VOMIDO-124039 format. One record per atom (N, C-alpha, C): z, x, y; residue number from 1. Coordinates in pm, 1 decimal, always signed. Each point is the difference from the previous one (the first is absolute). Example, Ala and Ser with C-alpha at 12.3 -4.5 7.8 and 13.67 -1.06 7.14 Angstrom:
BEGIN
<site z="+780.0" x="+1319.0" y="-569.0" n="1"/>
<site z="+0.0" x="-89.0" y="+119.0" n="1"/>
<site z="+0.0" x="+90.0" y="+120.0" n="1"/>
<site z="-72.0" x="-35.0" y="+105.0" n="2"/>
<site z="+6.0" x="+82.0" y="+119.0" n="2"/>
<site z="+73.0" x="-77.0" y="+109.0" n="2"/>
//
This chain:
BEGIN
<site z="-732.9" x="+3032.6" y="-662.5" n="1"/>
<site z="+114.2" x="+14.7" y="-95.6" n="1"/>
<site z="-55.7" x="+13.2" y="-143.4" n="1"/>
<site z="+67.5" x="+73.5" y="-75.9" n="2"/>
<site z="-22.7" x="+30.8" y="-140.4" n="2"/>
<site z="+66.8" x="-105.2" y="-95.7" n="2"/>
<site z="-79.4" x="-65.1" y="-84.1" n="3"/>
<site z="+52.1" x="-96.4" y="-95.0" n="3"/>
<site z="-4.6" x="+61.2" y="-143.4" n="3"/>
<site z="+120.3" x="-1.3" y="-66.6" n="4"/>
<site z="-3.0" x="+56.2" y="-128.2" n="4"/>
<site z="+3.5" x="-119.6" y="-96.0" n="4"/>
<site z="-98.1" x="+10.7" y="-107.9" n="5"/>
<site z="-5.4" x="-114.9" y="-99.6" n="5"/>
<site z="+68.6" x="+24.8" y="-117.2" n="5"/>
<site z="+92.3" x="-77.1" y="-34.0" n="6"/>
<site z="+70.5" x="+18.3" y="-129.0" n="6"/>
<site z="-33.6" x="-108.6" y="-84.2" n="6"/>
<site z="-67.8" x="+33.8" y="-116.1" n="7"/>
<site z="-48.1" x="-96.4" y="-89.6" n="7"/>
<site z="+107.8" x="-33.8" y="-101.2" n="7"/>
<site z="+26.2" x="-132.6" y="-33.9" n="8"/>
<site z="+114.8" x="-41.7" y="-75.6" n="8"/>
<site z="-41.8" x="-42.3" y="-143.5" n="8"/>
<site z="+90.7" x="+28.4" y="-105.4" n="9"/>
<site z="-42.4" x="-43.2" y="-124.7" n="9"/>
<site z="+8.7" x="-148.4" y="-32.0" n="9"/>
<site z="+66.4" x="-82.1" y="+73.3" n="10"/>
<site z="+15.7" x="-136.6" y="-10.7" n="10"/>
<site z="+30.8" x="-62.9" y="+130.7" n="10"/>
<site z="-36.6" x="-143.3" y="+9.0" n="11"/>
<site z="+22.2" x="-76.6" y="+115.5" n="11"/>
<site z="+153.5" x="-2.0" y="+38.9" n="11"/>
<site z="+75.2" x="-11.4" y="-106.3" n="12"/>
<site z="+153.4" x="-9.1" y="+10.9" n="12"/>
<site z="+56.8" x="+130.2" y="+70.0" n="12"/>
<site z="-59.5" x="+116.0" y="-42.8" n="13"/>
<site z="+42.4" x="+124.6" y="+63.5" n="13"/>
<site z="-48.8" x="-7.2" y="+146.9" n="13"/>
<site z="-115.2" x="-37.0" y="+22.2" n="14"/>
<site z="-67.7" x="+2.0" y="+132.2" n="14"/>
<site z="+82.6" x="-83.6" y="+100.3" n="14"/>
<site z="+47.6" x="-115.2" y="-41.9" n="15"/>
<site z="+83.4" x="-89.7" y="+77.1" n="15"/>
<site z="+133.4" x="+58.3" y="+35.2" n="15"/>
<site z="+69.3" x="+54.0" y="-110.7" n="16"/>
<site z="+125.3" x="+66.5" y="+3.0" n="16"/>
<site z="-9.2" x="+121.5" y="+97.8" n="16"/>
<site z="-101.0" x="+85.9" y="-20.7" n="17"/>
<site z="-15.3" x="+118.6" y="+92.4" n="17"/>
<site z="-19.6" x="-43.1" y="+148.0" n="17"/>
<site z="-76.2" x="-106.5" y="+20.9" n="18"/>
<site z="-14.1" x="-56.7" y="+135.4" n="18"/>
<site z="+120.2" x="-35.9" y="+70.4" n="18"/>
<site z="+81.3" x="-85.6" y="-77.7" n="19"/>
<site z="+124.9" x="-42.9" y="+60.3" n="19"/>
<site z="+101.8" x="+121.6" y="+25.7" n="19"/>
<site z="+0.0" x="+84.0" y="-97.5" n="20"/>
<site z="+82.1" x="+121.0" y="+24.4" n="20"/>
<site z="-29.0" x="+79.3" y="+112.3" n="20"/>
<site z="-132.7" x="+31.0" y="+19.2" n="21"/>
<site z="-42.6" x="+79.4" y="+122.3" n="21"/>
<site z="+11.7" x="-76.6" y="+125.3" n="21"/>
<site z="-24.4" x="-124.3" y="+6.1" n="22"/>
<site z="+15.1" x="-84.5" y="+131.6" n="22"/>
<site z="+158.3" x="-2.1" y="+31.4" n="22"/>
<site z="+78.7" x="-16.8" y="-105.4" n="23"/>
<site z="+154.8" x="+1.1" y="+19.3" n="23"/>
<site z="+52.6" x="+122.1" y="+75.0" n="23"/>
<site z="-73.9" x="+110.1" y="-33.5" n="24"/>
<site z="+39.4" x="+130.9" y="+47.5" n="24"/>
<site z="-76.5" x="+33.5" y="+138.4" n="24"/>
<site z="-81.8" x="-98.6" y="+50.1" n="25"/>
<site z="-63.3" x="+34.2" y="+117.6" n="25"/>
<site z="-140.1" x="+66.9" y="-3.6" n="25"/>
<site z="-49.9" x="+1.2" y="-118.1" n="26"/>
<site z="-129.0" x="+69.9" y="-21.2" n="26"/>
<site z="-105.3" x="-92.3" y="+3.4" n="26"/>
<site z="-99.5" x="+24.3" y="+89.1" n="27"/>
<site z="-116.1" x="-85.6" y="+15.7" n="27"/>
<site z="-95.7" x="+6.8" y="-126.6" n="27"/>
<site z="-19.7" x="-115.5" y="-64.8" n="28"/>
<site z="-92.9" x="+8.7" y="-105.1" n="28"/>
<site z="-60.2" x="-138.8" y="-33.5" n="28"/>
<site z="-111.1" x="-5.6" y="-66.6" n="29"/>
<site z="-70.3" x="-118.8" y="-25.9" n="29"/>
<site z="-47.2" x="-8.4" y="-153.6" n="29"/>
<site z="+30.6" x="-104.0" y="-60.4" n="30"/>
<site z="-49.1" x="-22.4" y="-138.8" n="30"/>
<site z="-138.7" x="-48.8" y="-3.3" n="30"/>
<site z="-92.6" x="+71.9" y="-63.2" n="31"/>
<site z="-148.3" x="-36.4" y="+2.9" n="31"/>
<site z="-57.2" x="-4.0" y="-144.2" n="31"/>
<site z="-90.3" x="-85.2" y="-14.9" n="32"/>
<site z="-71.5" x="-5.7" y="-135.8" n="32"/>
<site z="-107.4" x="+99.9" y="+13.2" n="32"/>
<site z="-23.1" x="+85.3" y="-114.3" n="33"/>
<site z="-97.7" x="+99.2" y="-3.0" n="33"/>
<site z="-136.0" x="-62.8" y="-52.5" n="33"/>
<site z="-91.6" x="+52.2" y="+55.1" n="34"/>
<site z="-141.1" x="-54.0" y="-40.4" n="34"/>
<site z="-29.2" x="+77.4" y="-114.3" n="34"/>
<site z="+7.7" x="+143.2" y="-9.0" n="35"/>
<site z="-45.0" x="+66.8" y="-116.6" n="35"/>
<site z="+128.9" x="+75.7" y="-51.7" n="35"/>
<site z="+74.1" x="-79.2" y="-82.3" n="36"/>
<site z="+141.0" x="+51.8" y="-64.4" n="36"/>
<site z="-29.9" x="+100.5" y="-96.8" n="36"/>
<site z="+82.2" x="+104.9" y="-6.6" n="37"/>
<site z="-2.0" x="+104.3" y="-100.5" n="37"/>
<site z="+49.4" x="-62.5" y="-138.3" n="37"/>
<site z="-48.8" x="+48.2" y="-102.4" n="38"/>
<site z="+53.6" x="-32.3" y="-146.3" n="38"/>
<site z="+159.3" x="+14.8" y="+1.3" n="38"/>
<site z="+69.5" x="-94.1" y="-49.3" n="39"/>
<site z="+137.4" x="+15.3" y="-12.4" n="39"/>
<site z="+65.6" x="-63.7" y="+133.4" n="39"/>
<site z="-65.6" x="-33.0" y="+97.7" n="40"/>
<site z="+48.4" x="-62.2" y="+119.9" n="40"/>
<site z="-9.9" x="-156.4" y="-6.6" n="40"/>
<site z="+82.7" x="-62.2" y="+62.1" n="41"/>
<site z="+4.1" x="-147.3" y="-0.9" n="41"/>
<site z="-98.0" x="-61.8" y="+110.5" n="41"/>
<site z="-55.1" x="+84.5" y="+83.4" n="42"/>
<site z="-96.8" x="-41.4" y="+93.3" n="42"/>
<site z="+70.2" x="-22.9" y="+142.2" n="42"/>
<site z="+123.8" x="+49.1" y="+18.5" n="43"/>
<site z="+69.1" x="-14.7" y="+122.9" n="43"/>
<site z="+55.2" x="+127.8" y="+45.7" n="43"/>
<site z="+0.0" x="+23.0" y="+137.1" n="44"/>
<site z="+56.3" x="+126.9" y="+37.0" n="44"/>
<site z="+69.8" x="-19.1" y="+139.1" n="44"/>
<site z="+89.8" x="+85.2" y="+45.7" n="45"/>
<site z="+70.3" x="+5.2" y="+117.2" n="45"/>
<site z="-58.3" x="+91.5" y="+93.8" n="45"/>
<site z="-39.8" x="-41.9" y="+108.1" n="46"/>
<site z="-46.9" x="+88.1" y="+116.2" n="46"/>
<site z="+107.5" x="+28.4" y="+95.0" n="46"/>
<site z="+42.7" x="+116.2" y="-3.0" n="47"/>
<site z="+115.8" x="+37.2" y="+77.3" n="47"/>
<site z="-49.8" x="+79.0" y="+131.6" n="47"/>
<site z="+57.8" x="-57.2" y="+108.2" n="48"/>
<site z="-60.9" x="+50.3" y="+129.7" n="48"/>
<site z="+98.9" x="+87.2" y="+73.6" n="48"/>
<site z="+121.5" x="+25.2" y="-47.9" n="49"/>
<site z="+104.8" x="+83.3" y="+58.8" n="49"/>
<site z="+28.7" x="+114.7" y="-87.8" n="49"/>
<site z="+125.7" x="+47.4" y="-5.3" n="50"/>
<site z="+45.6" x="+107.1" y="-76.9" n="50"/>
<site z="-26.8" x="-8.0" y="-157.2" n="50"/>
<site z="-107.8" x="+61.4" y="-48.5" n="51"/>
<site z="-39.5" x="-24.5" y="-140.7" n="51"/>
<site z="+82.9" x="+88.3" y="-85.8" n="51"/>
<site z="+68.5" x="+103.8" y="+45.9" n="52"/>
<site z="+86.6" x="+89.6" y="-86.2" n="52"/>
<site z="+125.5" x="-86.2" y="-17.9" n="52"/>
<site z="+48.0" x="-54.6" y="+95.8" n="53"/>
<site z="+131.0" x="-94.1" y="-15.2" n="53"/>
<site z="-35.6" x="-105.9" y="-88.0" n="53"/>
<site z="-110.6" x="-75.7" y="+19.0" n="54"/>
<site z="-40.0" x="-108.6" y="-66.1" n="54"/>
<site z="+1.5" x="+28.3" y="-158.3" n="54"/>
<site z="-74.0" x="+124.2" y="-33.0" n="55"/>
<site z="-5.3" x="+44.1" y="-135.6" n="55"/>
<site z="+145.3" x="+24.1" y="-47.8" n="55"/>
<site z="+86.5" x="+46.9" y="+77.1" n="56"/>
<site z="+133.6" x="+38.8" y="-51.5" n="56"/>
<site z="+75.6" x="-136.1" y="-27.9" n="56"/>
<site z="-9.6" x="-94.6" y="+79.3" n="57"/>
<site z="+64.3" x="-136.3" y="-18.1" n="57"/>
<site z="-58.5" x="-61.4" y="-120.4" n="57"/>
<site z="-129.6" x="+9.4" y="-31.6" n="58"/>
<site z="-45.9" x="-84.3" y="-121.0" n="58"/>
<site z="+44.1" x="+84.3" y="-125.4" n="58"/>
<site z="+1.3" x="+135.8" y="+4.1" n="59"/>
<site z="+49.0" x="+76.8" y="-113.9" n="59"/>
<site z="+139.3" x="-34.9" y="-36.7" n="59"/>
<site z="+81.6" x="+14.6" y="+119.9" n="60"/>
<site z="+145.3" x="-47.9" y="-22.0" n="60"/>
<site z="+27.1" x="-117.4" y="-57.8" n="60"/>
<site z="-86.6" x="-104.5" y="+26.4" n="61"/>
<site z="+20.7" x="-137.6" y="-45.4" n="61"/>
<site z="-92.7" x="-24.2" y="-133.6" n="61"/>
<site z="-40.3" x="+101.8" y="-55.9" n="62"/>
<site z="-84.3" x="-29.1" y="-132.6" n="62"/>
<site z="-119.3" x="-75.7" y="+16.7" n="62"/>
<site z="-75.7" x="+14.2" y="+111.3" n="63"/>
<site z="-125.5" x="-80.6" y="+17.7" n="63"/>
<site z="-108.6" x="+103.7" y="-13.8" n="63"/>
<site z="-73.8" x="-4.2" y="-104.1" n="64"/>
<site z="-110.5" x="+97.1" y="-27.7" n="64"/>
<site z="-121.7" x="-20.9" y="+90.3" n="64"/>
<site z="-67.6" x="+104.5" y="+36.4" n="65"/>
<site z="-123.5" x="-17.0" y="+79.3" n="65"/>
<site z="-79.7" x="+135.0" y="-14.4" n="65"/>
<site z="-118.9" x="-22.7" y="+38.3" n="66"/>
<site z="-92.2" x="+126.8" y="+8.8" n="66"/>
<site z="-75.6" x="+3.3" y="+124.0" n="66"/>
<site z="+26.7" x="+114.9" y="+68.8" n="67"/>
<site z="-70.4" x="+14.5" y="+143.5" n="67"/>
<site z="-152.2" x="+8.4" y="-43.9" n="67"/>
<site z="-80.8" x="-85.9" y="+70.8" n="68"/>
<site z="-134.4" x="-9.2" y="-37.1" n="68"/>
<site z="-93.1" x="+53.1" y="+132.2" n="68"/>
<site z="+67.9" x="+20.1" y="+109.2" n="69"/>
<site z="-88.0" x="+41.6" y="+106.8" n="69"/>
<site z="+66.2" x="-16.4" y="+139.8" n="69"/>
<site z="-73.9" x="+56.7" y="+91.0" n="70"/>
<site z="+39.8" x="-29.3" y="+140.4" n="70"/>
<site z="-106.7" x="-42.5" y="+72.9" n="70"/>
<site z="+20.3" x="-73.7" y="+106.1" n="71"/>
<site z="-101.7" x="-43.9" y="+76.5" n="71"/>
<site z="+32.6" x="-30.1" y="+160.8" n="71"/>
<site z="-89.5" x="-39.1" y="+68.3" n="72"/>
<site z="+37.0" x="-18.7" y="+150.5" n="72"/>
<site z="+68.3" x="-138.6" y="+15.8" n="72"/>
<site z="+67.5" x="-9.6" y="+109.8" n="73"/>
<site z="+79.5" x="-130.4" y="+21.1" n="73"/>
<site z="-65.3" x="-108.4" y="+52.4" n="73"/>
//
């Protein structure tokens, strides 16, 4: 399974994004980044299901993010 990593600009947005996605039935996990990018809060959402739908939900609800990579599940 592919996991999409969405890096968040703040812990508050990370928690808000996680709650929104889970409420819509999208599997995701909030994780602390070991090597955070400049401008990141150090948290990211790891999305295990429909990443396109997840991105649309976050954008519609004004939750900023940056896609940082893909990985195995």
